[in-house]
C-alpha positions, -999 to 999 in steps of 0.1 A, spaced: 507 35 533 510 12 502 542 -5 498 558 -24 470 592 -40 472 613 -49 441 646 -68 443 669 -82 415 663 -119 407 685 -129 378 697 -116 345 676 -83 346 646 -101 359 631 -86 391 608 -99 418 581 -76 431 560 -81 462 530 -62 477 510 -74 506 507 -112 500 511 -110 463 542 -116 441 551 -112 405 582 -111 383 590 -80 362 613 -80 332 630 -53 312 630 -49 274 655 -71 256 674 -40 246 683 -36 283 692 -73 289 657 -86 295 642 -118 281 605 -114 277 598 -135 308 574 -112 326 556 -79 321 577 -47 315 576 -18 341 559 3 315 532 -24 310 526 -25 348 521 13 348 495 10 320 479 -19 338 475 1 369 461 30 349 436 6 332 426 -11 365 422 22 382 400 35 354 379 3 353 374 5 391 362 42 390 339 35 360 324 4 376 318 22 408 302 51 389 277 29 372 270 9 404 264 41 423 237 50 397 221 16 402 232 4 368 249 -28 358 286 -24 354 292 -53 330 301 -45 294 331 -22 304 365 -27 287 396 -5 290 425 -4 267 456 18 277 483 27 252 511 53 252 541 64 232 576 56 243 602 82 235 636 72 247 632 64 284 600 84 287 563 74 283 540 100 271 507 107 254 487 81 274 454 72 258 427 54 278 401 39 256 368 30 274 346 6 255 310 4 266 291 -25 250 259 -16 268 238 10 249 221 20 282 254 36 292 253 63 265 252 98 277 278 93 304 309 101 283 319 134 300 316 120 334 337 90 325 364 112 310 365 133 342 367 102 364 396 87 345 416 120 343 411 125 380 418 89 390 444 81 416 470 68 390 464 96 365 467 123 391 497 106 408 516 105 374 510 142 369 522 150 405 552 127 405 576 155 398 572 166 434 579 132 449 609 122 470 636 96 463 657 85 493 688 63 492 690 43 523 718 21 536 701 -1 563 732 -5 583 739 31 583 717 57 600 725 84 574 702 84 544 707 107 514 
């Protein structure tokens, strides 16, 4: 099961680890951050863009086509504490890739990150005290 651990570092800067990788994560200045690292919302968009790029690259590779010339931009609107209206822009600089637009749209909409965001409402949140056997 994938696992990411995030711990406070200093002054609203957080340290995140997964497998053998590490990175810092900051919060917006309005929340006490200091523009020292990517924001959580940017990491979410980063994940969406990376997942989309992976799916599209594999799609073209499976068709025996070169997967170069693919660029992904992700943007969204922030309303209060909520991100919404995600837009994934797929740029294909190779004219041989024309005609695959509908398949690309389906891939991105059914990608792991996109589907997971839609289904998050059914997820669990546990509060655990490691020295206590009772979790809430």
